[in-house]
C-alpha positions as CSV (number, residue, x, y, z in Angstrom):
1,M,-210.2,-102.4,38.1
2,T,-213.3,-104.5,38.2
3,G,-216.1,-104.4,35.7
4,A,-216.3,-103.5,32.1
5,G,-215.9,-99.8,32.9
6,G,-212.6,-100.4,34.6
7,W,-211.2,-102.3,31.7
8,R,-212.4,-99.7,29.2
9,R,-210.7,-97.1,31.4
10,L,-207.3,-98.8,30.8
11,F,-207.6,-98.2,27.0
12,R,-209.4,-94.9,26.8
13,P,-207.6,-92.1,24.9
14,A,-205.8,-89.4,26.8
15,P,-207.8,-86.2,26.6
16,G,-207.1,-84.3,23.3
17,M,-204.7,-87.0,22.0
18,R,-204.9,-88.4,18.6
19,P,-202.7,-90.9,16.7
20,A,-199.5,-89.2,15.6
21,A,-199.1,-90.8,12.2
22,A,-196.3,-88.5,11.0
23,G,-194.4,-89.0,14.2
24,G,-194.9,-92.8,14.0
25,L,-193.5,-92.9,10.5
26,V,-190.5,-90.8,11.4
27,N,-189.7,-93.0,14.4
28,G,-190.2,-96.1,12.3
29,I,-187.6,-95.0,9.8
30,A,-185.2,-93.5,12.3
31,V,-185.3,-96.5,14.7
32,A,-185.5,-99.3,12.2
33,S,-182.9,-98.0,9.7
34,P,-179.8,-99.2,11.7
35,L,-181.2,-102.7,11.8
36,L,-181.9,-102.7,8.1
37,A,-178.4,-101.4,7.5
38,G,-176.9,-104.2,9.7
39,I,-178.8,-106.9,7.8
40,A,-177.8,-105.5,4.5
41,A,-174.2,-105.4,5.6
42,G,-174.4,-109.0,6.9
43,A,-174.1,-108.0,10.5
44,P,-177.6,-108.2,11.9
45,A,-176.4,-108.3,15.5
46,S,-174.6,-105.0,15.1
47,G,-177.7,-103.5,13.5
48,A,-179.7,-104.7,16.4
49,W,-177.5,-103.0,19.0
50,A,-177.6,-99.7,17.0
51,C,-181.4,-100.1,16.7
52,L,-181.5,-100.4,20.5
53,G,-179.6,-97.2,20.8
54,A,-182.0,-95.4,18.5
55,Y,-184.9,-96.8,20.3
56,V,-183.8,-95.6,23.7
57,A,-183.0,-92.2,22.3
58,A,-186.5,-92.0,20.8
59,F,-188.0,-91.9,24.3
60,T,-186.1,-88.7,25.1
61,N,-187.5,-86.9,22.1
62,K,-189.8,-84.3,23.7
63,G,-190.3,-82.2,20.5
64,G,-189.7,-78.5,20.3
65,P,-187.7,-76.3,17.9
66,R,-185.5,-78.4,15.6
67,G,-182.2,-77.1,16.8
68,R,-182.9,-77.4,20.5
69,R,-184.5,-80.8,20.0
70,T,-181.6,-82.2,18.1
71,R,-179.0,-80.9,20.6
72,G,-181.1,-82.5,23.4
73,L,-181.1,-85.9,21.5
74,L,-177.4,-85.7,21.0
75,V,-176.9,-85.3,24.7
76,A,-179.3,-88.1,25.4
77,A,-177.4,-90.4,22.9
78,V,-174.2,-89.8,24.8
79,A,-175.8,-90.2,28.2
80,N,-177.6,-93.4,27.3
81,A,-174.5,-95.0,25.7
82,A,-172.4,-94.1,28.8
83,A,-175.1,-95.7,31.0
84,F,-175.1,-98.8,28.7
85,L,-171.3,-99.1,28.9
86,T,-171.4,-98.7,32.6
87,G,-174.0,-101.5,32.8
88,E,-171.6,-103.7,30.8
89,L,-168.6,-102.9,33.0
90,V,-170.3,-103.3,36.4
91,A,-172.6,-106.2,35.5
92,D,-170.4,-108.7,37.5
93,V,-169.8,-106.3,40.4
94,F,-173.2,-106.4,42.1
95,P,-172.7,-103.7,44.8
96,L,-171.4,-101.2,42.2
97,A,-174.2,-102.1,39.7
98,L,-176.8,-101.7,42.4
99,A,-175.4,-98.3,43.5
100,V,-175.3,-96.9,40.0
101,L,-178.9,-98.1,39.3
102,A,-180.1,-96.6,42.5
103,V,-178.6,-93.2,41.7
104,L,-180.1,-93.2,38.2
105,V,-183.5,-94.2,39.4
106,Y,-183.5,-91.6,42.2
107,L,-182.5,-88.8,39.7
108,A,-185.1,-90.0,37.1
109,S,-187.8,-90.0,39.8
110,L,-187.1,-86.5,40.9
111,G,-186.8,-85.3,37.2
112,D,-187.1,-81.7,36.3
113,P,-186.4,-80.2,39.8
114,V,-182.8,-81.7,39.5
115,H,-182.4,-80.2,36.1
116,P,-184.6,-80.1,33.0
117,A,-182.1,-82.2,31.1
118,V,-182.6,-85.0,33.8
119,G,-186.3,-84.7,33.3
120,R,-185.9,-85.1,29.6
121,L,-183.7,-88.1,29.9
122,G,-186.2,-89.7,32.4
123,T,-185.7,-93.4,33.0
124,M,-183.8,-94.0,29.8
125,P,-180.3,-94.0,31.4
126,A,-181.5,-96.6,33.9
127,T,-183.0,-98.6,31.0
128,A,-179.7,-98.4,29.1
129,L,-177.8,-99.5,32.2
130,L,-180.0,-102.6,32.7
131,S,-179.8,-103.4,28.9
132,G,-176.0,-103.2,29.1
133,A,-175.9,-105.5,32.1
134,G,-178.3,-107.8,30.4
135,S,-176.1,-108.0,27.3
136,V,-173.2,-109.2,29.4
137,S,-175.5,-111.8,31.0
138,A,-176.5,-112.9,27.6
139,G,-172.9,-113.7,26.7
140,S,-171.8,-110.5,24.8
141,T,-168.1,-110.1,25.1
142,D,-167.4,-107.1,22.9
143,I,-168.2,-104.5,25.6
144,W,-166.8,-101.4,23.9
145,G,-168.0,-102.4,20.5
146,T,-171.7,-102.9,21.6
147,A,-171.5,-99.6,23.6
148,G,-170.2,-97.9,20.5
149,L,-173.0,-99.3,18.4
150,V,-175.6,-98.1,20.9
151,L,-174.0,-94.6,20.8
152,G,-174.0,-94.7,17.0
153,G,-177.7,-95.6,17.0
154,G,-178.5,-92.8,19.3
155,L,-176.5,-90.3,17.3
156,W,-178.2,-91.6,14.1
157,Y,-181.6,-91.1,15.6
158,A,-180.8,-87.5,16.6
159,A,-179.7,-86.7,13.1
160,A,-182.4,-88.7,11.3
161,S,-185.2,-87.3,13.4
162,G,-183.8,-83.8,12.9
163,V,-183.9,-84.2,9.1
164,L,-187.1,-86.2,8.8
165,T,-189.4,-84.5,11.4
166,P,-191.5,-82.1,9.5
167,A,-191.6,-78.5,10.6
168,P,-194.7,-77.7,12.6
169,R,-197.6,-77.1,10.3
170,L,-200.8,-75.1,10.5
171,R,-202.7,-78.3,10.3
172,G,-201.7,-79.4,13.8
173,V,-202.8,-76.1,15.4
174,L,-206.0,-76.1,13.5
175,T,-206.8,-79.7,14.6
176,V,-206.5,-78.6,18.3
177,L,-208.6,-75.5,17.5
178,A,-211.3,-77.6,15.9
179,E,-212.0,-79.5,19.1
180,P,-214.0,-76.9,21.1
181,Y,-216.2,-76.4,18.0
182,R,-216.7,-80.1,17.8
183,E,-217.7,-80.3,21.5
184,T,-220.1,-77.3,21.1
185,G,-221.6,-79.0,18.0
186,R,-222.2,-82.1,20.1
187,R,-223.8,-80.1,22.9
188,L,-226.1,-78.3,20.5
189,A,-227.1,-81.5,18.9
190,A,-228.0,-82.9,22.4
191,I,-230.1,-79.8,23.1
192,A,-231.9,-80.3,19.8
193,A,-232.6,-84.0,20.9
194,G,-233.9,-82.8,24.2
195,A,-231.1,-84.4,26.2
196,P,-230.3,-82.6,29.4
197,G,-226.9,-81.1,29.5
198,T,-224.4,-81.9,32.3
199,P,-221.8,-79.6,33.9
200,E,-219.1,-82.0,32.9
201,E,-219.9,-81.4,29.2
202,H,-219.4,-77.7,29.7
203,A,-216.1,-78.5,31.5
204,R,-214.9,-80.6,28.6
205,T,-215.7,-77.8,26.1
206,T,-213.9,-75.2,28.2
207,A,-210.9,-77.5,28.6
208,A,-210.8,-77.8,24.8
209,V,-211.0,-74.0,24.5
210,T,-208.0,-73.8,26.9
211,R,-206.0,-76.2,24.8
212,A,-206.8,-74.3,21.6
213,R,-205.8,-71.0,23.3
214,N,-202.5,-72.5,24.4
215,A,-201.8,-73.9,20.9
216,V,-202.3,-70.5,19.3
217,Q,-200.3,-68.8,22.1
218,S,-197.4,-71.0,21.2
219,L,-197.2,-69.2,17.9
220,R,-196.3,-65.9,19.5
221,G,-192.8,-64.7,20.4
222,P,-189.4,-64.9,18.8
223,G,-189.4,-67.6,16.1
224,G,-193.1,-67.9,16.1
225,D,-195.6,-66.8,13.4
226,E,-197.4,-63.8,14.7
227,H,-199.4,-63.4,11.5
228,L,-201.0,-66.9,12.0
229,A,-201.6,-66.1,15.7
230,V,-203.5,-62.9,14.7
231,L,-205.6,-65.0,12.3
232,L,-206.4,-67.6,14.8
233,D,-207.0,-65.5,17.9
234,P,-210.6,-64.5,16.8
235,L,-211.4,-68.2,16.2
236,V,-210.4,-69.0,19.8
237,E,-212.6,-66.2,21.0
238,R,-215.5,-67.4,18.9
239,A,-215.1,-70.9,20.3
240,A,-215.2,-69.5,23.9
241,A,-218.3,-67.4,23.1
242,L,-220.1,-70.4,21.5
243,A,-219.3,-72.5,24.6
244,D,-220.7,-70.0,27.0
245,L,-223.7,-69.2,24.9
246,T,-224.5,-72.9,24.7
247,A,-224.2,-73.1,28.5
248,A,-226.7,-70.2,28.7
249,L,-229.0,-72.0,26.3
250,T,-228.8,-75.2,28.4
251,T,-230.0,-73.3,31.5
252,A,-232.8,-71.4,29.6
253,G,-235.2,-74.3,30.1
254,A,-237.3,-76.4,27.8
255,P,-239.1,-74.6,24.9
256,A,-242.8,-73.9,24.9
257,P,-244.8,-76.5,23.0
258,E,-245.8,-73.9,20.4
259,T,-242.1,-73.2,19.6
260,A,-240.6,-76.6,20.4
261,A,-240.4,-77.8,16.8
262,A,-238.8,-74.6,15.5
263,F,-236.4,-74.4,18.5
264,T,-235.3,-78.0,17.9
265,G,-234.8,-77.3,14.2
266,T,-232.7,-74.2,14.9
267,A,-230.5,-75.9,17.5
268,A,-229.9,-78.8,15.1
269,A,-229.1,-76.5,12.2
270,L,-226.6,-74.6,14.4
271,A,-225.1,-77.9,15.5
272,E,-224.5,-78.7,11.8
273,R,-223.0,-75.2,11.3
274,V,-220.6,-75.4,14.2
275,A,-219.6,-79.0,13.2
276,D,-218.9,-77.6,9.7
277,V,-216.6,-75.0,11.2
278,A,-214.8,-77.9,13.0
279,D,-214.5,-79.8,9.8
280,R,-213.1,-76.8,8.0
281,L,-210.5,-76.2,10.6
282,A,-209.5,-79.9,10.8
283,R,-209.5,-80.0,6.9
284,R,-211.9,-82.9,6.9
285,P,-214.3,-83.6,4.1
286,R,-217.4,-81.5,4.8
287,R,-220.7,-83.2,5.0
288,K,-223.8,-81.9,3.3
289,P,-226.0,-80.5,6.0
290,D,-229.0,-82.6,6.7
291,G,-231.2,-79.8,8.0
292,P,-232.2,-76.3,7.0
293,D,-229.9,-73.3,7.0
294,P,-229.6,-71.8,10.5
295,H,-231.1,-68.5,9.4
296,H,-234.1,-70.1,7.7
297,A,-234.6,-72.1,10.9
298,L,-234.3,-68.9,12.9
299,G,-236.9,-67.3,10.7
300,R,-239.3,-70.2,11.5
301,L,-238.5,-69.8,15.2
302,S,-239.2,-66.1,15.0
303,A,-242.5,-66.7,13.3
304,A,-243.5,-69.3,15.9
305,D,-242.4,-66.9,18.7
306,D,-244.5,-64.1,17.1
307,L,-247.6,-66.3,17.1
308,L,-246.9,-67.2,20.7
309,R,-246.5,-63.6,21.7
310,A,-249.8,-62.7,19.9
311,R,-251.6,-64.8,22.5
312,G,-250.1,-62.8,25.4
313,P,-252.4,-59.8,25.5
314,A,-255.5,-62.1,25.7
315,G,-253.9,-63.8,28.8
316,E,-253.8,-67.2,27.0
317,V,-250.0,-67.6,27.7
318,P,-248.3,-66.5,30.9
319,Y,-245.8,-63.8,30.2
320,A,-243.0,-65.9,31.9
321,V,-243.4,-68.4,29.0
322,L,-243.3,-65.6,26.5
323,S,-240.2,-64.2,28.1
324,R,-238.4,-67.6,28.1
325,A,-239.2,-68.1,24.5
326,G,-237.8,-64.7,23.6
327,R,-234.7,-65.4,25.6
328,Q,-234.2,-68.7,23.8
329,R,-234.6,-67.0,20.5
330,R,-232.1,-64.3,21.3
331,L,-229.6,-66.9,22.5
332,L,-230.0,-68.9,19.3
333,T,-229.6,-65.7,17.3
334,R,-226.4,-64.8,19.1
335,L,-225.2,-68.4,18.6
336,A,-225.9,-68.1,14.9
337,A,-224.0,-64.8,14.7
338,Q,-221.0,-66.3,16.4
339,A,-221.1,-69.4,14.2
340,D,-221.3,-67.2,11.1
341,L,-218.2,-65.3,12.2
342,A,-216.3,-68.5,13.0
343,H,-217.4,-69.9,9.6
344,D,-216.1,-66.9,7.7
345,L,-212.9,-66.8,9.7
346,A,-212.3,-70.5,9.0
347,A,-213.0,-70.1,5.3
348,G,-210.5,-67.2,5.2
349,L,-207.6,-69.1,6.6
350,P,-204.7,-70.1,4.3
351,A,-205.8,-72.8,1.8
352,D,-202.6,-74.8,2.3
353,P,-203.0,-76.7,5.6
354,G,-199.3,-77.6,5.4
355,A,-198.3,-74.0,5.8
356,R,-195.5,-73.8,8.4
357,A,-196.7,-72.7,11.9
358,R,-193.2,-72.0,13.3
359,P,-194.2,-72.1,17.0
360,A,-192.2,-69.8,19.3
361,P,-189.7,-71.7,21.4
362,G,-190.4,-71.9,25.1
363,P,-188.1,-70.4,27.7
364,R,-184.7,-72.1,27.9
365,P,-184.6,-74.5,30.8
366,S,-182.2,-73.9,33.6
367,F,-181.3,-75.2,37.0
368,D,-183.6,-73.9,39.8
369,R,-182.0,-74.3,43.3
370,A,-185.2,-73.3,45.1
371,R,-187.2,-75.8,43.2
372,L,-184.8,-78.6,44.0
373,R,-184.8,-77.7,47.7
374,A,-188.6,-77.9,47.7
375,A,-188.5,-81.2,45.9
376,L,-186.1,-82.7,48.4
377,R,-188.2,-81.8,51.5
378,P,-188.8,-85.0,53.4
379,G,-192.6,-84.6,53.2
380,S,-192.8,-83.7,49.5
381,T,-194.6,-86.1,47.2
382,G,-191.7,-86.0,44.7
383,H,-189.1,-87.0,47.3
384,R,-191.2,-89.8,48.7
385,H,-191.7,-91.1,45.2
386,A,-188.0,-91.0,44.4
387,L,-187.2,-92.9,47.6
388,R,-190.0,-95.4,46.9
389,A,-188.9,-96.0,43.4
390,T,-185.2,-96.4,44.4
391,A,-186.0,-98.8,47.2
392,V,-188.3,-101.1,45.2
393,T,-186.1,-101.1,42.1
394,S,-183.0,-101.9,44.3
395,A,-184.9,-104.7,46.0
396,V,-186.1,-106.3,42.8
397,F,-182.6,-105.9,41.2
398,T,-181.1,-107.7,44.3
399,L,-183.7,-110.4,44.2
400,V,-183.2,-111.3,40.5
401,W,-179.4,-111.2,41.0
402,A,-179.5,-113.4,44.1
403,L,-181.8,-116.0,42.4
404,G,-179.9,-115.8,39.0
405,L,-183.2,-115.3,37.1
406,P,-182.7,-115.1,33.4
407,H,-183.8,-111.8,31.8
408,G,-184.2,-110.4,35.3
409,E,-183.5,-106.9,34.0
410,W,-187.1,-107.0,32.7
411,A,-188.5,-107.3,36.2
412,T,-186.4,-104.2,37.2
413,L,-187.5,-102.3,34.1
414,A,-191.1,-103.1,34.9
415,V,-190.7,-101.4,38.3
416,V,-189.1,-98.4,36.8
417,R,-191.8,-98.0,34.2
418,I,-194.8,-98.7,36.5
419,L,-194.2,-96.9,39.7
420,R,-196.0,-93.5,39.8
421,P,-196.3,-91.0,42.6
422,R,-199.9,-91.9,43.1
423,Y,-200.9,-95.5,43.9
424,A,-204.0,-95.3,41.6
425,D,-201.8,-94.4,38.7
426,T,-199.4,-97.2,39.6
427,L,-202.3,-99.7,39.7
428,E,-203.5,-98.5,36.3
429,R,-200.0,-98.6,34.8
430,A,-199.4,-102.1,36.2
431,A,-202.7,-103.4,34.6
432,Q,-201.8,-101.7,31.3
433,R,-198.3,-103.1,31.3
434,I,-199.3,-106.6,32.2
435,I,-202.0,-106.8,29.5
436,G,-199.7,-105.2,26.9
437,N,-196.8,-107.5,27.7
438,V,-199.0,-110.6,27.6
439,I,-200.5,-109.6,24.2
440,G,-197.3,-108.2,22.8
441,G,-195.1,-110.9,24.2
442,T,-197.3,-113.7,22.9
443,G,-197.3,-112.2,19.5
444,A,-193.5,-111.8,19.6
445,A,-193.0,-115.4,20.7
446,L,-195.2,-116.6,17.8
447,A,-193.3,-114.4,15.3
448,I,-189.9,-115.6,16.7
449,A,-190.9,-119.2,16.5
450,G,-192.3,-118.9,13.0
451,V,-190.1,-116.3,11.2
452,H,-186.4,-116.9,10.8
453,D,-185.5,-114.5,8.0
454,P,-183.8,-111.4,9.5
455,A,-185.2,-109.2,6.6
456,V,-188.8,-110.3,7.5
457,I,-188.1,-109.6,11.2
458,A,-186.8,-106.1,10.2
459,A,-190.0,-105.4,8.2
460,L,-192.1,-106.5,11.2
461,L,-190.0,-104.2,13.4
462,F,-190.6,-101.3,11.1
463,A,-194.3,-101.9,11.2
464,V,-194.3,-102.4,15.0
465,I,-192.3,-99.3,15.7
466,T,-194.4,-97.1,13.4
467,L,-197.7,-98.3,14.9
468,G,-196.3,-98.1,18.5
469,F,-195.1,-94.5,18.2
470,T,-198.2,-93.6,16.3
471,L,-200.5,-94.8,19.1
472,R,-198.2,-93.9,22.0
473,P,-199.8,-90.4,22.6
474,V,-203.2,-92.0,22.7
475,N,-202.8,-94.5,25.6
476,Y,-199.9,-96.1,27.4
477,A,-201.5,-99.5,27.0
478,F,-201.3,-99.3,23.2
479,W,-197.6,-98.5,23.4
480,V,-196.9,-101.5,25.6
481,I,-198.7,-103.8,23.2
482,F,-196.3,-102.7,20.4
483,G,-193.3,-101.8,22.5
484,T,-192.9,-105.3,24.0
485,P,-192.6,-107.2,20.7
486,L,-190.3,-104.4,19.5
487,I,-187.6,-105.2,22.1
488,L,-188.1,-108.9,21.7
489,L,-187.8,-108.8,18.0
490,I,-184.6,-106.7,18.3
491,G,-183.2,-109.3,20.6
492,D,-184.2,-112.1,18.1
493,V,-182.0,-110.6,15.4
494,S,-178.9,-110.9,17.6
495,D,-180.1,-114.3,19.2
496,P,-182.4,-115.9,16.6
497,G,-185.1,-118.4,17.4
498,D,-185.2,-118.1,21.2
499,W,-188.9,-117.8,21.6
500,H,-188.7,-119.0,25.2
501,A,-186.9,-115.8,26.0
502,A,-190.1,-113.9,25.2
503,L,-192.1,-115.9,27.6
504,A,-189.4,-115.5,30.3
505,R,-189.5,-111.8,29.8
506,V,-193.3,-111.7,30.2
507,A,-192.9,-113.6,33.4
508,M,-190.3,-111.1,34.6
509,T,-192.7,-108.3,33.8
510,L,-195.3,-109.9,36.0
511,L,-192.8,-110.2,38.8
512,G,-191.8,-106.5,38.5
513,S,-195.4,-105.4,38.3
514,A,-196.2,-107.3,41.5
515,A,-193.2,-105.7,43.2
516,A,-194.2,-102.3,42.0
517,L,-197.8,-102.7,43.3
518,L,-196.6,-104.0,46.7
519,G,-193.9,-101.4,47.1
520,G,-196.2,-98.6,46.1
521,Y,-198.7,-99.8,48.7
522,L,-196.3,-100.3,51.5
523,L,-193.6,-97.6,51.1
524,W,-194.7,-94.0,51.8
525,P,-197.8,-94.2,49.5
526,T,-199.4,-91.0,48.4
527,W,-203.2,-91.6,48.7
528,E,-205.5,-89.3,46.9
529,Q,-208.2,-90.2,49.5
530,G,-206.2,-88.3,52.0
531,R,-205.9,-85.2,49.8
532,L,-209.3,-85.3,48.3
533,G,-210.8,-83.1,51.0
534,A,-208.1,-80.5,50.6
535,R,-208.5,-80.5,46.8
536,T,-212.3,-80.2,47.1
537,A,-211.9,-77.3,49.6
538,A,-209.4,-75.6,47.3
539,A,-211.9,-75.9,44.4
540,G,-214.7,-74.5,46.5
541,A,-212.4,-71.5,47.5
542,A,-211.5,-70.9,43.9
543,I,-215.2,-71.1,42.9
544,A,-216.0,-68.6,45.7
545,V,-213.5,-66.1,44.2
546,Y,-215.1,-66.7,40.7
547,V,-218.6,-66.1,42.1
548,N,-217.6,-62.9,43.8
549,A,-215.7,-61.6,40.7
550,V,-218.7,-62.3,38.4
551,L,-221.3,-60.7,40.8
552,R,-219.0,-57.7,41.4
553,D,-218.9,-57.3,37.6
554,R,-222.7,-57.3,37.4
555,I,-223.0,-54.7,40.1
556,H,-220.1,-52.4,39.1
557,P,-219.0,-53.1,35.5
558,G,-215.5,-52.1,34.6
559,P,-211.9,-52.9,35.7
560,H,-211.4,-53.8,39.3
561,P,-208.2,-54.1,41.4
562,Q,-209.4,-57.5,42.6
563,A,-209.4,-60.7,40.6
564,R,-210.8,-60.3,37.1
565,P,-213.6,-62.7,36.1
566,D,-211.6,-64.3,33.4
567,A,-208.6,-64.9,35.6
568,A,-210.8,-66.1,38.5
569,R,-212.6,-68.4,36.0
570,A,-209.3,-70.0,34.8
571,A,-208.2,-70.5,38.4
572,A,-211.5,-72.1,39.4
573,E,-211.5,-74.4,36.4
574,R,-207.9,-75.6,37.2
575,A,-208.8,-76.2,40.9
576,L,-212.0,-78.0,39.9
577,D,-210.2,-80.3,37.4
578,E,-207.6,-81.1,40.1
579,A,-210.3,-82.1,42.5
580,H,-212.1,-84.1,39.9
581,A,-208.8,-86.0,39.1
582,A,-208.3,-86.6,42.8
583,A,-211.8,-88.1,43.2
584,E,-211.3,-90.3,40.2
585,H,-208.0,-91.6,41.4
586,S,-209.3,-92.0,45.0
587,R,-212.1,-94.2,43.8
588,H,-209.6,-96.8,42.4
589,E,-207.4,-96.9,45.5
590,P,-207.6,-99.9,47.8
591,G,-209.5,-99.5,51.0
592,T,-210.9,-96.2,49.9
593,D,-213.9,-94.7,51.8
594,R,-216.6,-95.0,49.1
595,A,-219.0,-92.9,51.0
596,A,-216.5,-90.0,51.5
597,T,-215.6,-90.2,47.8
598,D,-219.2,-90.2,46.8
599,R,-219.8,-87.1,48.9
600,A,-216.8,-85.3,47.4
601,E,-217.9,-86.2,43.9
602,A,-221.4,-84.8,44.7
603,V,-219.7,-81.5,45.8
604,I,-217.5,-81.5,42.7
605,R,-220.6,-82.0,40.4
606,T,-222.3,-79.1,42.1
607,L,-219.3,-76.9,41.7
608,Y,-219.1,-77.9,38.0
609,A,-222.7,-76.8,37.7
610,L,-221.9,-73.5,39.4
611,T,-219.1,-72.8,36.9
612,A,-221.5,-73.6,34.0
613,H,-224.1,-71.2,35.4
614,L,-221.5,-68.5,36.0
615,A,-220.2,-68.8,32.4
616,A,-223.7,-68.5,31.2
617,L,-224.3,-65.5,33.4
618,A,-221.1,-63.8,32.0
619,A,-222.4,-64.4,28.5
620,H,-225.4,-62.2,29.1
621,P,-224.9,-58.4,28.8
622,V,-224.9,-56.4,32.0
623,P,-228.4,-54.9,32.5
624,A,-228.4,-51.4,31.0
625,T,-231.9,-50.4,32.3
626,A,-233.5,-51.1,35.7
627,R,-231.1,-52.2,38.4
628,I,-232.1,-55.6,39.7
629,P,-233.2,-55.2,43.3
630,A,-231.3,-57.1,46.1
631,L,-228.4,-57.9,43.8
632,P,-225.8,-56.4,46.3
633,V,-227.5,-58.2,49.1
634,Y,-227.4,-61.4,47.0
635,A,-223.7,-60.9,46.4
636,A,-223.0,-60.5,50.1
637,H,-224.9,-63.6,51.1
638,A,-223.2,-65.6,48.3
639,A,-219.8,-64.6,49.7
640,A,-221.0,-65.5,53.2
641,A,-222.3,-68.9,52.1
642,F,-218.8,-69.9,51.0
643,D,-216.9,-68.2,53.8
644,A,-219.2,-69.0,56.7
645,P,-217.3,-70.2,59.8
646,D,-219.9,-72.9,60.7
647,A,-223.0,-74.6,59.4
648,A,-225.4,-72.3,61.2
649,H,-223.9,-69.2,59.5
650,R,-223.9,-70.9,56.2
651,R,-227.6,-71.9,56.5
652,A,-228.4,-68.3,57.4
653,A,-226.5,-67.1,54.3
654,V,-228.3,-69.6,52.1
655,A,-231.6,-68.4,53.5
656,G,-230.6,-64.8,52.7
657,L,-229.8,-65.9,49.2
658,A,-233.3,-67.4,48.8
659,D,-234.9,-64.2,50.2
660,A,-232.9,-62.1,47.7
661,V,-233.9,-64.3,44.8
662,D,-237.6,-64.1,45.9
663,E,-237.3,-60.3,45.8
664,M,-235.8,-60.4,42.4
665,W,-238.6,-62.6,41.1
666,L,-241.1,-60.1,42.5
667,H,-239.3,-57.5,40.5
668,I,-239.6,-59.7,37.4
669,D,-243.3,-60.5,38.1
670,A,-244.0,-56.7,38.3
671,L,-242.2,-56.2,35.0
672,H,-244.3,-59.0,33.4
673,T,-247.5,-57.3,34.7
674,R,-246.4,-53.9,33.3
675,R,-245.4,-55.5,30.0
676,L,-248.8,-57.3,29.7
677,A,-250.5,-54.0,30.2
678,E,-248.4,-52.5,27.3
679,L,-249.3,-55.5,25.1
680,T,-253.0,-54.9,25.9
681,A,-252.6,-51.3,25.0
682,G,-251.3,-52.2,21.6
683,R,-247.6,-51.4,22.3
684,G,-246.4,-54.9,21.5
685,A,-244.0,-53.9,18.7
686,E,-242.6,-51.0,20.7
687,D,-239.2,-51.5,22.4
688,T,-240.2,-49.9,25.7
689,G,-238.1,-49.6,28.8
690,V,-240.2,-52.3,30.4
691,R,-239.6,-54.7,27.5
692,A,-235.9,-54.0,27.6
693,A,-235.9,-54.6,31.4
694,V,-237.5,-58.0,31.0
695,R,-235.2,-58.9,28.2
696,E,-232.1,-58.0,30.2
697,D,-233.0,-58.7,33.8
698,E,-235.0,-61.9,33.6
699,P,-232.2,-64.2,32.3
700,V,-229.9,-62.8,34.9
701,V,-232.4,-63.5,37.7
702,D,-233.0,-67.0,36.3
703,L,-229.3,-67.7,36.4
704,L,-228.9,-66.1,39.9
705,A,-231.6,-68.4,41.1
706,A,-229.8,-71.5,39.6
707,I,-226.6,-70.3,41.3
708,A,-228.4,-70.0,44.6
709,D,-229.8,-73.5,44.2
710,C,-226.3,-74.8,43.6
711,V,-225.0,-73.0,46.7
712,R,-227.9,-74.4,48.7
713,D,-227.1,-78.0,47.5
714,L,-223.5,-77.8,48.8
715,P,-223.4,-79.7,52.1
716,D,-222.8,-77.8,55.3
717,D,-220.0,-80.2,56.2
718,R,-218.3,-80.1,52.8
719,P,-214.5,-80.3,52.9
């Protein structure tokens, strides 16, 4: 976690996440209302306990259809209150308290495989148990009364959130749908600026397309809005087409000097056009375009291209340069057409962004015996994590009980919140929680020391809750910064003026964080370093299937019984993202083999480049004229390069790929020679078969050569 980059990583937004202002306001009202009511009634302590019940219930709010969500929250309110009451009853019976805590932590760590309801409750019952035990330690004697208030707060939250949470609106789906357009606009702007594109940029765009497709898919089915889905489906397809065409434009090379200015202007105009589509979808104020209209820019590019082609018959410009300029112009023309379609579709959407989206409910969760058996296997990651979390939590709980540490439940809570299945995630969570607790705890201590009016404390709580739940989806660290003072201020209402307790709780968080890191390191750790090779190999295998599917589609267009290119692409992108995540986590693990991680990341970067080239290849139409020679041989060698049993066979396959590409370029050179002869004969304006063959075959050969280069760059000893 060293260096500025490491600290920035702690606070970077989760992919695709934005502040949830509406959710933050709803939670602010639903959680803070019991406290305000208690203050108004002259019973601030009672209001604080009810506020705690609402707060714990809020963490079990997983969204979904209103009815199902409210029923789940009612169940959670009862479960949390029961756990709170249990904590109060067993607080002085250490062995029993330890046993109940261990069971709750073990079940929470297993989560969904036990039952979806257990996954939804998560660590909240354990949190409620520790809060109940802490309330007795703090001197609370009305056990049943406080448990009843916690239950009432949870039930209130279920009812209030059910009433206040707005129905899903079109705006939310459109915001997700705007993201791939925004990413494509950025890539086009980078192309216009002459910045080289990276495979990771294409991966980010395709991931945004996937999120948009999933958001629209959620509208289908019973209870969904099929009409909206039908309206939005074409926008998803336009986003996918724009992403792939932009990838193809990135691989088309730099423009010729004679067309560079017009090319740059057209790419910049298209970037503005696509960004305008994103703004229309997100319902943002639209900016006035800085550059020319894309079609005017395309006209200038066509004129520059015509002047360049006029120099071809005299031999002043190699035909390869003419061909590349023509390919760039055609790609930009296709991009403009897709952008126009997307613009018209976005303009034709309902004017009211608040129109209800009514997403279809997902399948009703149920108990899965086979899934539970798999999760309980001794070697499974989930089971090891459950045992680790139970052991470390029990050890810390025992330690703070034996030493009689005040507010010791916060140390145990820190372990529950921090421990993750992967050590790199545990390390990141610990850093986020420590920083958040120091910042939030210090702020809370100052507020407790300086503010003694319960009404002002309640107002602060409302603001903290609203901000915390608003930023919670963005990054866990932001939540901790606001979540820590939230609990401390709730406690201040029932026990005013004890600012020392805030500092003690921060100290307990540091203790729990240290225990979580130590336990995560010593007890059955799951190291990504050990799984990185397998993840990378799985990504390579998935990419091989994708390569074969795309090449087969070029040779024999039409439906095939084997994997379809789109299905193979989705599987390859998933496997590649998993390998990338494993490499990123591996780099932050202690004692990691930096050289091995560097090698794996180099392979992953090459595989990302392969997917970008394959997407660009799929964006070109299948040649309808001359069959590209050696394409079947190329496909066979490409498959052999991935499936080779040893390095010698792989090198032979790579050499075969190079030979096939050389034969293809000879074919393209022959086409260029024939086309130059046609130009010399005055047939420049005629769309001859040779001209069509150059137009359709050369970009394919160019991409096949780039794919062969990527295959060659893969190490022989890759995982």
